[in-house]
PyMOL Python script that loads the backbone (N, CA, C, O; Angstrom):
from pymol import cmd

cmd.read_pdbstr("""\
ATOM      1  N   UNK A   1       0.872  -1.194  -0.021  1.00  0.00           N
ATOM      2  CA  UNK A   1      -0.019   0.010  -0.002  1.00  0.00           C
ATOM      3  C   UNK A   1       0.889   1.239   0.022  1.00  0.00           C
ATOM      4  O   UNK A   1       1.848   1.318   0.789  1.00  0.00           O
ATOM      5  N   UNK A   2       0.558   2.173  -0.829  1.00  0.00           N
ATOM      6  CA  UNK A   2       1.281   3.446  -0.966  1.00  0.00           C
ATOM      7  C   UNK A   2       0.482   4.502  -0.151  1.00  0.00           C
ATOM      8  O   UNK A   2      -0.732   4.618  -0.322  1.00  0.00           O
ATOM      9  N   UNK A   3       1.144   5.244   0.705  1.00  0.00           N
ATOM     10  CA  UNK A   3       0.458   6.268   1.536  1.00  0.00           C
ATOM     11  C   UNK A   3       1.112   7.619   1.090  1.00  0.00           C
ATOM     12  O   UNK A   3       2.328   7.771   1.209  1.00  0.00           O
ATOM     13  N   UNK A   4       0.324   8.578   0.589  1.00  0.00           N
ATOM     14  CA  UNK A   4       0.868   9.861   0.164  1.00  0.00           C
ATOM     15  C   UNK A   4       0.272  10.960   1.047  1.00  0.00           C
ATOM     16  O   UNK A   4      -0.832  10.844   1.579  1.00  0.00           O
ATOM     17  N   UNK A   5       1.022  11.983   1.167  1.00  0.00           N
ATOM     18  CA  UNK A   5       0.575  13.207   1.886  1.00  0.00           C
ATOM     19  C   UNK A   5       0.424  14.302   0.816  1.00  0.00           C
ATOM     20  O   UNK A   5       1.361  14.591   0.073  1.00  0.00           O
ATOM     21  N   UNK A   6      -0.784  14.907   0.754  1.00  0.00           N
ATOM     22  CA  UNK A   6      -1.064  15.947  -0.198  1.00  0.00           C
ATOM     23  C   UNK A   6      -1.700  17.083   0.492  1.00  0.00           C
ATOM     24  O   UNK A   6      -2.368  16.879   1.506  1.00  0.00           O
ATOM     25  N   UNK A   7      -1.540  18.257   0.015  1.00  0.00           N
ATOM     26  CA  UNK A   7      -2.226  19.475   0.515  1.00  0.00           C
ATOM     27  C   UNK A   7      -3.326  19.813  -0.473  1.00  0.00           C
ATOM     28  O   UNK A   7      -3.346  19.337  -1.608  1.00  0.00           O
ATOM     29  N   UNK A   8      -4.222  20.636  -0.012  1.00  0.00           N
ATOM     30  CA  UNK A   8      -5.329  21.100  -0.901  1.00  0.00           C
ATOM     31  C   UNK A   8      -4.698  21.727  -2.128  1.00  0.00           C
ATOM     32  O   UNK A   8      -3.758  22.516  -2.043  1.00  0.00           O
ATOM     33  N   UNK A   9      -5.269  21.333  -3.320  1.00  0.00           N
ATOM     34  CA  UNK A   9      -4.786  21.794  -4.556  1.00  0.00           C
ATOM     35  C   UNK A   9      -3.699  20.929  -5.210  1.00  0.00           C
ATOM     36  O   UNK A   9      -3.416  21.097  -6.396  1.00  0.00           O
ATOM     37  N   UNK A  10      -3.095  20.018  -4.461  1.00  0.00           N
ATOM     38  CA  UNK A  10      -2.111  19.165  -5.006  1.00  0.00           C
ATOM     39  C   UNK A  10      -2.750  17.907  -5.550  1.00  0.00           C
ATOM     40  O   UNK A  10      -3.889  17.579  -5.219  1.00  0.00           O
ATOM     41  N   UNK A  11      -1.988  17.186  -6.412  1.00  0.00           N
ATOM     42  CA  UNK A  11      -2.576  16.050  -7.097  1.00  0.00           C
ATOM     43  C   UNK A  11      -1.504  14.964  -7.264  1.00  0.00           C
ATOM     44  O   UNK A  11      -0.319  15.157  -6.990  1.00  0.00           O
ATOM     45  N   UNK A  12      -2.009  13.794  -7.739  1.00  0.00           N
ATOM     46  CA  UNK A  12      -1.045  12.756  -8.116  1.00  0.00           C
ATOM     47  C   UNK A  12      -1.664  11.983  -9.242  1.00  0.00           C
ATOM     48  O   UNK A  12      -2.872  12.075  -9.456  1.00  0.00           O
ATOM     49  N   UNK A  13      -0.886  11.232  -9.962  1.00  0.00           N
ATOM     50  CA  UNK A  13      -1.329  10.454 -11.172  1.00  0.00           C
ATOM     51  C   UNK A  13      -1.286   8.964 -10.808  1.00  0.00           C
ATOM     52  O   UNK A  13      -0.447   8.467 -10.056  1.00  0.00           O
ATOM     53  N   UNK A  14      -2.315   8.282 -11.442  1.00  0.00           N
ATOM     54  CA  UNK A  14      -2.328   6.857 -11.466  1.00  0.00           C
ATOM     55  C   UNK A  14      -2.183   6.500 -12.937  1.00  0.00           C
ATOM     56  O   UNK A  14      -3.069   6.794 -13.740  1.00  0.00           O
ATOM     57  N   UNK A  15      -1.116   5.894 -13.278  1.00  0.00           N
ATOM     58  CA  UNK A  15      -0.812   5.581 -14.650  1.00  0.00           C
ATOM     59  C   UNK A  15      -0.642   6.911 -15.429  1.00  0.00           C
ATOM     60  O   UNK A  15      -0.247   7.934 -14.871  1.00  0.00           O
ATOM     61  N   UNK A  16      -0.950   6.848 -16.705  1.00  0.00           N
ATOM     62  CA  UNK A  16      -0.778   8.019 -17.577  1.00  0.00           C
ATOM     63  C   UNK A  16      -1.992   8.902 -17.651  1.00  0.00           C
ATOM     64  O   UNK A  16      -1.884  10.084 -17.977  1.00  0.00           O
ATOM     65  N   UNK A  17      -3.234   8.308 -17.333  1.00  0.00           N
ATOM     66  CA  UNK A  17      -4.392   9.043 -17.679  1.00  0.00           C
ATOM     67  C   UNK A  17      -5.373   9.339 -16.510  1.00  0.00           C
ATOM     68  O   UNK A  17      -6.455   9.878 -16.745  1.00  0.00           O
ATOM     69  N   UNK A  18      -5.019   9.008 -15.316  1.00  0.00           N
ATOM     70  CA  UNK A  18      -5.901   9.232 -14.168  1.00  0.00           C
ATOM     71  C   UNK A  18      -5.261  10.193 -13.216  1.00  0.00           C
ATOM     72  O   UNK A  18      -4.185   9.914 -12.687  1.00  0.00           O
ATOM     73  N   UNK A  19      -5.901  11.336 -12.976  1.00  0.00           N
ATOM     74  CA  UNK A  19      -5.365  12.351 -12.070  1.00  0.00           C
ATOM     75  C   UNK A  19      -6.247  12.423 -10.875  1.00  0.00           C
ATOM     76  O   UNK A  19      -7.462  12.530 -11.040  1.00  0.00           O
ATOM     77  N   UNK A  20      -5.719  12.371  -9.657  1.00  0.00           N
ATOM     78  CA  UNK A  20      -6.496  12.528  -8.481  1.00  0.00           C
ATOM     79  C   UNK A  20      -5.929  13.741  -7.669  1.00  0.00           C
ATOM     80  O   UNK A  20      -4.753  13.783  -7.306  1.00  0.00           O
ATOM     81  N   UNK A  21      -6.792  14.670  -7.422  1.00  0.00           N
ATOM     82  CA  UNK A  21      -6.380  15.932  -6.724  1.00  0.00           C
ATOM     83  C   UNK A  21      -7.266  16.176  -5.475  1.00  0.00           C
ATOM     84  O   UNK A  21      -8.418  15.751  -5.383  1.00  0.00           O
ATOM     85  N   UNK A  22      -6.640  16.886  -4.541  1.00  0.00           N
ATOM     86  CA  UNK A  22      -7.327  17.219  -3.343  1.00  0.00           C
ATOM     87  C   UNK A  22      -7.991  18.549  -3.582  1.00  0.00           C
ATOM     88  O   UNK A  22      -7.352  19.594  -3.707  1.00  0.00           O
ATOM     89  N   UNK A  23      -9.352  18.460  -3.641  1.00  0.00           N
ATOM     90  CA  UNK A  23     -10.126  19.664  -4.012  1.00  0.00           C
ATOM     91  C   UNK A  23     -10.340  20.572  -2.779  1.00  0.00           C
ATOM     92  O   UNK A  23     -10.289  21.798  -2.878  1.00  0.00           O
ATOM     93  N   UNK A  24     -10.580  19.935  -1.619  1.00  0.00           N
ATOM     94  CA  UNK A  24     -10.948  20.722  -0.449  1.00  0.00           C
ATOM     95  C   UNK A  24     -10.688  19.904   0.839  1.00  0.00           C
ATOM     96  O   UNK A  24     -10.937  18.698   0.853  1.00  0.00           O
ATOM     97  N   UNK A  25     -10.217  20.511   1.862  1.00  0.00           N
ATOM     98  CA  UNK A  25     -10.047  19.901   3.166  1.00  0.00           C
ATOM     99  C   UNK A  25     -10.863  20.730   4.119  1.00  0.00           C
ATOM    100  O   UNK A  25     -10.663  21.941   4.215  1.00  0.00           O
ATOM    101  N   UNK A  26     -11.812  20.083   4.854  1.00  0.00           N
ATOM    102  CA  UNK A  26     -12.644  20.794   5.789  1.00  0.00           C
ATOM    103  C   UNK A  26     -12.781  19.928   7.001  1.00  0.00           C
ATOM    104  O   UNK A  26     -13.562  18.977   7.002  1.00  0.00           O
ATOM    105  N   UNK A  27     -12.023  20.243   8.053  1.00  0.00           N
ATOM    106  CA  UNK A  27     -12.090  19.437   9.252  1.00  0.00           C
ATOM    107  C   UNK A  27     -11.479  18.035   8.968  1.00  0.00           C
ATOM    108  O   UNK A  27     -10.341  17.873   8.526  1.00  0.00           O
ATOM    109  N   UNK A  28     -12.362  17.032   9.271  1.00  0.00           N
ATOM    110  CA  UNK A  28     -11.918  15.664   9.033  1.00  0.00           C
ATOM    111  C   UNK A  28     -12.376  15.143   7.719  1.00  0.00           C
ATOM    112  O   UNK A  28     -12.279  13.939   7.483  1.00  0.00           O
ATOM    113  N   UNK A  29     -12.886  16.000   6.820  1.00  0.00           N
ATOM    114  CA  UNK A  29     -13.418  15.569   5.541  1.00  0.00           C
ATOM    115  C   UNK A  29     -12.556  16.107   4.376  1.00  0.00           C
ATOM    116  O   UNK A  29     -12.141  17.266   4.378  1.00  0.00           O
ATOM    117  N   UNK A  30     -12.302  15.240   3.391  1.00  0.00           N
ATOM    118  CA  UNK A  30     -11.494  15.633   2.274  1.00  0.00           C
ATOM    119  C   UNK A  30     -12.346  15.458   1.040  1.00  0.00           C
ATOM    120  O   UNK A  30     -12.991  14.420   0.895  1.00  0.00           O
ATOM    121  N   UNK A  31     -12.376  16.421   0.149  1.00  0.00           N
ATOM    122  CA  UNK A  31     -13.053  16.302  -1.118  1.00  0.00           C
ATOM    123  C   UNK A  31     -11.932  15.983  -2.177  1.00  0.00           C
ATOM    124  O   UNK A  31     -10.934  16.689  -2.317  1.00  0.00           O
ATOM    125  N   UNK A  32     -12.178  14.928  -2.856  1.00  0.00           N
ATOM    126  CA  UNK A  32     -11.217  14.452  -3.863  1.00  0.00           C
ATOM    127  C   UNK A  32     -11.807  14.583  -5.274  1.00  0.00           C
ATOM    128  O   UNK A  32     -12.951  14.206  -5.527  1.00  0.00           O
ATOM    129  N   UNK A  33     -11.005  15.119  -6.165  1.00  0.00           N
ATOM    130  CA  UNK A  33     -11.467  15.248  -7.559  1.00  0.00           C
ATOM    131  C   UNK A  33     -10.721  14.190  -8.390  1.00  0.00           C
ATOM    132  O   UNK A  33      -9.506  14.043  -8.257  1.00  0.00           O
ATOM    133  N   UNK A  34     -11.429  13.473  -9.226  1.00  0.00           N
ATOM    134  CA  UNK A  34     -10.842  12.424 -10.074  1.00  0.00           C
ATOM    135  C   UNK A  34     -11.055  12.691 -11.478  1.00  0.00           C
ATOM    136  O   UNK A  34     -12.201  12.798 -11.913  1.00  0.00           O
ATOM    137  N   UNK A  35     -10.023  12.808 -12.233  1.00  0.00           N
ATOM    138  CA  UNK A  35     -10.107  13.041 -13.688  1.00  0.00           C
ATOM    139  C   UNK A  35      -9.580  11.764 -14.347  1.00  0.00           C
ATOM    140  O   UNK A  35      -8.393  11.440 -14.315  1.00  0.00           O
ATOM    141  N   UNK A  36     -10.583  11.035 -14.968  1.00  0.00           N
ATOM    142  CA  UNK A  36     -10.211   9.742 -15.582  1.00  0.00           C
ATOM    143  C   UNK A  36     -11.044   9.579 -16.812  1.00  0.00           C
ATOM    144  O   UNK A  36     -12.080  10.227 -16.962  1.00  0.00           O
ATOM    145  N   UNK A  37     -10.590   8.697 -17.719  1.00  0.00           N
ATOM    146  CA  UNK A  37     -11.336   8.373 -18.959  1.00  0.00           C
ATOM    147  C   UNK A  37     -12.664   7.847 -18.585  1.00  0.00           C
ATOM    148  O   UNK A  37     -12.830   7.302 -17.494  1.00  0.00           O
ATOM    149  N   UNK A  38     -13.676   7.997 -19.497  1.00  0.00           N
ATOM    150  CA  UNK A  38     -15.004   7.598 -19.243  1.00  0.00           C
ATOM    151  C   UNK A  38     -15.139   6.052 -19.035  1.00  0.00           C
ATOM    152  O   UNK A  38     -16.049   5.584 -18.351  1.00  0.00           O
ATOM    153  N   UNK A  39     -14.229   5.308 -19.631  1.00  0.00           N
ATOM    154  CA  UNK A  39     -14.358   3.861 -19.473  1.00  0.00           C
ATOM    155  C   UNK A  39     -13.843   3.315 -18.178  1.00  0.00           C
ATOM    156  O   UNK A  39     -13.948   2.115 -17.928  1.00  0.00           O
ATOM    157  N   UNK A  40     -13.266   4.196 -17.314  1.00  0.00           N
ATOM    158  CA  UNK A  40     -12.720   3.794 -16.006  1.00  0.00           C
ATOM    159  C   UNK A  40     -13.899   3.840 -15.026  1.00  0.00           C
ATOM    160  O   UNK A  40     -14.519   4.887 -14.839  1.00  0.00           O
ATOM    161  N   UNK A  41     -14.199   2.699 -14.405  1.00  0.00           N
ATOM    162  CA  UNK A  41     -15.280   2.634 -13.417  1.00  0.00           C
ATOM    163  C   UNK A  41     -14.776   3.177 -12.063  1.00  0.00           C
ATOM    164  O   UNK A  41     -13.754   2.738 -11.535  1.00  0.00           O
ATOM    165  N   UNK A  42     -15.507   4.115 -11.544  1.00  0.00           N
ATOM    166  CA  UNK A  42     -15.156   4.688 -10.183  1.00  0.00           C
ATOM    167  C   UNK A  42     -16.309   4.408  -9.263  1.00  0.00           C
ATOM    168  O   UNK A  42     -17.437   4.810  -9.545  1.00  0.00           O
ATOM    169  N   UNK A  43     -16.061   3.750  -8.204  1.00  0.00           N
ATOM    170  CA  UNK A  43     -17.115   3.362  -7.242  1.00  0.00           C
ATOM    171  C   UNK A  43     -16.596   3.459  -5.838  1.00  0.00           C
ATOM    172  O   UNK A  43     -15.492   2.994  -5.552  1.00  0.00           O
ATOM    173  N   UNK A  44     -17.377   4.063  -4.936  1.00  0.00           N
ATOM    174  CA  UNK A  44     -16.982   4.155  -3.547  1.00  0.00           C
ATOM    175  C   UNK A  44     -16.915   2.689  -3.006  1.00  0.00           C
ATOM    176  O   UNK A  44     -17.728   1.831  -3.349  1.00  0.00           O
ATOM    177  N   UNK A  45     -15.904   2.471  -2.151  1.00  0.00           N
ATOM    178  CA  UNK A  45     -15.713   1.072  -1.684  1.00  0.00           C
ATOM    179  C   UNK A  45     -16.847   0.606  -0.873  1.00  0.00           C
ATOM    180  O   UNK A  45     -17.172  -0.578  -0.951  1.00  0.00           O
ATOM    181  N   UNK A  46     -17.519   1.458  -0.059  1.00  0.00           N
ATOM    182  CA  UNK A  46     -18.645   0.967   0.746  1.00  0.00           C
ATOM    183  C   UNK A  46     -19.784   0.512  -0.153  1.00  0.00           C
ATOM    184  O   UNK A  46     -20.495  -0.437   0.180  1.00  0.00           O
ATOM    185  N   UNK A  47     -19.959   1.151  -1.243  1.00  0.00           N
ATOM    186  CA  UNK A  47     -21.036   0.748  -2.211  1.00  0.00           C
ATOM    187  C   UNK A  47     -20.708  -0.666  -2.816  1.00  0.00           C
ATOM    188  O   UNK A  47     -21.586  -1.514  -2.971  1.00  0.00           O
ATOM    189  N   UNK A  48     -19.423  -0.862  -3.140  1.00  0.00           N
ATOM    190  CA  UNK A  48     -19.006  -2.121  -3.690  1.00  0.00           C
ATOM    191  C   UNK A  48     -19.194  -3.191  -2.644  1.00  0.00           C
ATOM    192  O   UNK A  48     -19.713  -4.268  -2.938  1.00  0.00           O
ATOM    193  N   UNK A  49     -18.782  -2.910  -1.438  1.00  0.00           N
ATOM    194  CA  UNK A  49     -18.920  -3.926  -0.322  1.00  0.00           C
ATOM    195  C   UNK A  49     -20.404  -4.209  -0.059  1.00  0.00           C
ATOM    196  O   UNK A  49     -20.756  -5.372   0.138  1.00  0.00           O
ATOM    197  N   UNK A  50     -21.271  -3.227  -0.047  1.00  0.00           N
ATOM    198  CA  UNK A  50     -22.700  -3.462   0.135  1.00  0.00           C
ATOM    199  C   UNK A  50     -23.291  -4.283  -1.011  1.00  0.00           C
ATOM    200  O   UNK A  50     -24.137  -5.147  -0.781  1.00  0.00           O
ATOM    201  N   UNK A  51     -22.845  -4.016  -2.258  1.00  0.00           N
ATOM    202  CA  UNK A  51     -23.317  -4.742  -3.398  1.00  0.00           C
ATOM    203  C   UNK A  51     -22.911  -6.219  -3.268  1.00  0.00           C
ATOM    204  O   UNK A  51     -23.730  -7.102  -3.521  1.00  0.00           O
ATOM    205  N   UNK A  52     -21.698  -6.488  -2.888  1.00  0.00           N
ATOM    206  CA  UNK A  52     -21.254  -7.823  -2.738  1.00  0.00           C
ATOM    207  C   UNK A  52     -22.017  -8.543  -1.627  1.00  0.00           C
ATOM    208  O   UNK A  52     -22.336  -9.725  -1.757  1.00  0.00           O
ATOM    209  N   UNK A  53     -22.313  -7.825  -0.525  1.00  0.00           N
ATOM    210  CA  UNK A  53     -22.989  -8.440   0.579  1.00  0.00           C
ATOM    211  C   UNK A  53     -24.466  -8.779   0.094  1.00  0.00           C
ATOM    212  O   UNK A  53     -24.981  -9.856   0.395  1.00  0.00           O
ATOM    213  N   UNK A  54     -25.094  -7.877  -0.626  1.00  0.00           N
ATOM    214  CA  UNK A  54     -26.410  -8.089  -1.110  1.00  0.00           C
ATOM    215  C   UNK A  54     -26.422  -9.260  -2.095  1.00  0.00           C
ATOM    216  O   UNK A  54     -27.379 -10.034  -2.114  1.00  0.00           O
ATOM    217  N   UNK A  55     -25.364  -9.403  -2.922  1.00  0.00           N
ATOM    218  CA  UNK A  55     -25.294 -10.508  -3.877  1.00  0.00           C
ATOM    219  C   UNK A  55     -25.188 -11.790  -3.141  1.00  0.00           C
ATOM    220  O   UNK A  55     -25.858 -12.765  -3.483  1.00  0.00           O
ATOM    221  N   UNK A  56     -24.328 -11.820  -2.096  1.00  0.00           N
ATOM    222  CA  UNK A  56     -24.146 -13.089  -1.324  1.00  0.00           C
ATOM    223  C   UNK A  56     -25.484 -13.418  -0.623  1.00  0.00           C
ATOM    224  O   UNK A  56     -25.854 -14.590  -0.556  1.00  0.00           O
ATOM    225  N   UNK A  57     -26.208 -12.428  -0.106  1.00  0.00           N
ATOM    226  CA  UNK A  57     -27.483 -12.673   0.560  1.00  0.00           C
ATOM    227  C   UNK A  57     -28.530 -13.216  -0.427  1.00  0.00           C
ATOM    228  O   UNK A  57     -29.302 -14.122  -0.112  1.00  0.00           O
ATOM    229  N   UNK A  58     -28.525 -12.621  -1.645  1.00  0.00           N
ATOM    230  CA  UNK A  58     -29.479 -13.111  -2.633  1.00  0.00           C
ATOM    231  C   UNK A  58     -29.170 -14.532  -3.043  1.00  0.00           C
ATOM    232  O   UNK A  58     -30.090 -15.315  -3.280  1.00  0.00           O
ATOM    233  N   UNK A  59     -27.941 -14.878  -3.131  1.00  0.00           N
ATOM    234  CA  UNK A  59     -27.499 -16.299  -3.538  1.00  0.00           C
ATOM    235  C   UNK A  59     -27.930 -17.220  -2.399  1.00  0.00           C
ATOM    236  O   UNK A  59     -28.470 -18.298  -2.646  1.00  0.00           O
ATOM    237  N   UNK A  60     -27.696 -16.802  -1.148  1.00  0.00           N
ATOM    238  CA  UNK A  60     -28.019 -17.643  -0.010  1.00  0.00           C
ATOM    239  C   UNK A  60     -29.547 -17.852   0.097  1.00  0.00           C
ATOM    240  O   UNK A  60     -30.008 -18.966   0.347  1.00  0.00           O
ATOM    241  N   UNK A  61     -30.338 -16.746  -0.097  1.00  0.00           N
ATOM    242  CA  UNK A  61     -31.757 -16.859  -0.023  1.00  0.00           C
ATOM    243  C   UNK A  61     -32.229 -17.709  -1.180  1.00  0.00           C
ATOM    244  O   UNK A  61     -33.116 -18.546  -1.010  1.00  0.00           O
ATOM    245  N   UNK A  62     -31.659 -17.512  -2.346  1.00  0.00           N
ATOM    246  CA  UNK A  62     -32.094 -18.242  -3.549  1.00  0.00           C
ATOM    247  C   UNK A  62     -31.797 -19.747  -3.320  1.00  0.00           C
ATOM    248  O   UNK A  62     -32.611 -20.596  -3.683  1.00  0.00           O
ATOM    249  N   UNK A  63     -30.664 -20.062  -2.735  1.00  0.00           N
ATOM    250  CA  UNK A  63     -30.306 -21.485  -2.473  1.00  0.00           C
ATOM    251  C   UNK A  63     -31.329 -22.049  -1.459  1.00  0.00           C
ATOM    252  O   UNK A  63     -31.827 -23.160  -1.646  1.00  0.00           O
ATOM    253  N   UNK A  64     -31.632 -21.317  -0.426  1.00  0.00           N
ATOM    254  CA  UNK A  64     -32.543 -21.789   0.583  1.00  0.00           C
ATOM    255  C   UNK A  64     -33.952 -21.980  -0.017  1.00  0.00           C
ATOM    256  O   UNK A  64     -34.620 -22.974   0.269  1.00  0.00           O
ATOM    257  N   UNK A  65     -34.392 -21.030  -0.841  1.00  0.00           N
ATOM    258  CA  UNK A  65     -35.657 -21.162  -1.502  1.00  0.00           C
ATOM    259  C   UNK A  65     -35.696 -22.392  -2.442  1.00  0.00           C
ATOM    260  O   UNK A  65     -36.675 -23.138  -2.451  1.00  0.00           O
ATOM    261  N   UNK A  66     -34.690 -22.580  -3.179  1.00  0.00           N
ATOM    262  CA  UNK A  66     -34.524 -23.713  -4.049  1.00  0.00           C
ATOM    263  C   UNK A  66     -34.641 -24.986  -3.292  1.00  0.00           C
ATOM    264  O   UNK A  66     -35.385 -25.878  -3.701  1.00  0.00           O
ATOM    265  N   UNK A  67     -33.935 -25.111  -2.200  1.00  0.00           N
ATOM    266  CA  UNK A  67     -33.944 -26.308  -1.349  1.00  0.00           C
ATOM    267  C   UNK A  67     -35.366 -26.508  -0.794  1.00  0.00           C
ATOM    268  O   UNK A  67     -35.881 -27.626  -0.796  1.00  0.00           O
ATOM    269  N   UNK A  68     -35.979 -25.450  -0.332  1.00  0.00           N
ATOM    270  CA  UNK A  68     -37.368 -25.529   0.186  1.00  0.00           C
ATOM    271  C   UNK A  68     -38.284 -25.966  -0.899  1.00  0.00           C
ATOM    272  O   UNK A  68     -39.113 -26.837  -0.636  1.00  0.00           O
ATOM    273  N   UNK A  69     -38.219 -25.432  -2.146  1.00  0.00           N
ATOM    274  CA  UNK A  69     -39.082 -25.892  -3.217  1.00  0.00           C
ATOM    275  C   UNK A  69     -38.881 -27.311  -3.614  1.00  0.00           C
ATOM    276  O   UNK A  69     -39.832 -28.020  -3.943  1.00  0.00           O
ATOM    277  N   UNK A  70     -37.577 -27.754  -3.584  1.00  0.00           N
ATOM    278  CA  UNK A  70     -37.309 -29.172  -3.958  1.00  0.00           C
ATOM    279  C   UNK A  70     -37.927 -30.072  -2.879  1.00  0.00           C
ATOM    280  O   UNK A  70     -38.556 -31.089  -3.174  1.00  0.00           O
ATOM    281  N   UNK A  71     -37.728 -29.668  -1.634  1.00  0.00           N
ATOM    282  CA  UNK A  71     -38.369 -30.477  -0.515  1.00  0.00           C
ATOM    283  C   UNK A  71     -39.901 -30.549  -0.693  1.00  0.00           C
ATOM    284  O   UNK A  71     -40.478 -31.634  -0.619  1.00  0.00           O
ATOM    285  N   UNK A  72     -40.537 -29.434  -0.919  1.00  0.00           N
ATOM    286  CA  UNK A  72     -42.005 -29.390  -1.070  1.00  0.00           C
ATOM    287  C   UNK A  72     -42.388 -30.296  -2.359  1.00  0.00           C
ATOM    288  O   UNK A  72     -43.340 -31.074  -2.290  1.00  0.00           O
ATOM    289  N   UNK A  73     -41.706 -30.183  -3.395  1.00  0.00           N
ATOM    290  CA  UNK A  73     -42.051 -30.952  -4.556  1.00  0.00           C
ATOM    291  C   UNK A  73     -41.826 -32.428  -4.255  1.00  0.00           C
ATOM    292  O   UNK A  73     -42.625 -33.243  -4.718  1.00  0.00           O
ATOM    293  N   UNK A  74     -40.851 -32.810  -3.551  1.00  0.00           N
ATOM    294  CA  UNK A  74     -40.619 -34.175  -3.176  1.00  0.00           C
ATOM    295  C   UNK A  74     -41.785 -34.694  -2.341  1.00  0.00           C
ATOM    296  O   UNK A  74     -42.302 -35.779  -2.605  1.00  0.00           O
ATOM    297  N   UNK A  75     -42.204 -33.920  -1.327  1.00  0.00           N
ATOM    298  CA  UNK A  75     -43.293 -34.301  -0.506  1.00  0.00           C
ATOM    299  C   UNK A  75     -44.594 -34.461  -1.298  1.00  0.00           C
ATOM    300  O   UNK A  75     -45.350 -35.408  -1.079  1.00  0.00           O
ATOM    301  N   UNK A  76     -44.842 -33.536  -2.211  1.00  0.00           N
ATOM    302  CA  UNK A  76     -46.066 -33.585  -3.026  1.00  0.00           C
ATOM    303  C   UNK A  76     -46.078 -34.809  -3.914  1.00  0.00           C
ATOM    304  O   UNK A  76     -47.109 -35.452  -4.114  1.00  0.00           O
ATOM    305  N   UNK A  77     -44.903 -35.116  -4.444  1.00  0.00           N
ATOM    306  CA  UNK A  77     -44.758 -36.286  -5.350  1.00  0.00           C
ATOM    307  C   UNK A  77     -45.029 -37.541  -4.551  1.00  0.00           C
ATOM    308  O   UNK A  77     -45.690 -38.460  -5.033  1.00  0.00           O
ATOM    309  N   UNK A  78     -44.507 -37.585  -3.297  1.00  0.00           N
ATOM    310  CA  UNK A  78     -44.728 -38.794  -2.465  1.00  0.00           C
ATOM    311  C   UNK A  78     -46.216 -38.967  -2.136  1.00  0.00           C
ATOM    312  O   UNK A  78     -46.763 -40.070  -2.142  1.00  0.00           O
ATOM    313  N   UNK A  79     -46.847 -37.803  -1.845  1.00  0.00           N
ATOM    314  CA  UNK A  79     -48.303 -37.825  -1.490  1.00  0.00           C
ATOM    315  C   UNK A  79     -49.113 -38.267  -2.714  1.00  0.00           C
ATOM    316  O   UNK A  79     -50.057 -39.046  -2.584  1.00  0.00           O
ATOM    317  N   UNK A  80     -48.762 -37.793  -3.853  1.00  0.00           N
ATOM    318  CA  UNK A  80     -49.474 -38.114  -5.092  1.00  0.00           C
ATOM    319  C   UNK A  80     -49.319 -39.630  -5.371  1.00  0.00           C
ATOM    320  O   UNK A  80     -50.300 -40.300  -5.696  1.00  0.00           O
ATOM    321  N   UNK A  81     -48.167 -40.133  -5.253  1.00  0.00           N
ATOM    322  CA  UNK A  81     -47.872 -41.552  -5.472  1.00  0.00           C
ATOM    323  C   UNK A  81     -48.612 -42.396  -4.518  1.00  0.00           C
ATOM    324  O   UNK A  81     -49.067 -43.474  -4.903  1.00  0.00           O
ATOM    325  N   UNK A  82     -48.783 -41.962  -3.206  1.00  0.00           N
ATOM    326  CA  UNK A  82     -49.561 -42.729  -2.261  1.00  0.00           C
ATOM    327  C   UNK A  82     -51.002 -42.835  -2.676  1.00  0.00           C
ATOM    328  O   UNK A  82     -51.603 -43.898  -2.521  1.00  0.00           O
ATOM    329  N   UNK A  83     -51.558 -41.817  -3.179  1.00  0.00           N
ATOM    330  CA  UNK A  83     -52.967 -41.691  -3.576  1.00  0.00           C
ATOM    331  C   UNK A  83     -53.220 -42.613  -4.762  1.00  0.00           C
ATOM    332  O   UNK A  83     -54.280 -43.234  -4.837  1.00  0.00           O
ATOM    333  N   UNK A  84     -52.312 -42.712  -5.650  1.00  0.00           N
ATOM    334  CA  UNK A  84     -52.454 -43.510  -6.933  1.00  0.00           C
ATOM    335  C   UNK A  84     -52.153 -44.951  -6.741  1.00  0.00           C
ATOM    336  O   UNK A  84     -52.493 -45.756  -7.608  1.00  0.00           O
ATOM    337  N   UNK A  85     -51.527 -45.338  -5.644  1.00  0.00           N
ATOM    338  CA  UNK A  85     -51.228 -46.733  -5.415  1.00  0.00           C
ATOM    339  C   UNK A  85     -52.142 -47.359  -4.424  1.00  0.00           C
ATOM    340  O   UNK A  85     -52.010 -48.546  -4.126  1.00  0.00           O
TER     341      UNK A  85
END
""", "prot")
cmd.dss("prot")
cmd.show_as("cartoon", "prot")
cmd.util.cbc("prot")
cmd.orient("prot")
């Protein structure tokens, strides 16, 4: 991990075409300006983490629902077979 110290108005580059500059410092908050090509995806980490957590939850719920549905179908199939025999 690289840690940089920058003052308001200073910037640094990531590669050749991404510039990150310190736009404003106000107390414990820092406003960062990012100049990058349109094809570069920029996403706050907490949003990415929340999205991954939601995806994991959806997969888990989906798996539980699938298991529940399979169990119900199996029971219904057994009941139907008992009635026909």
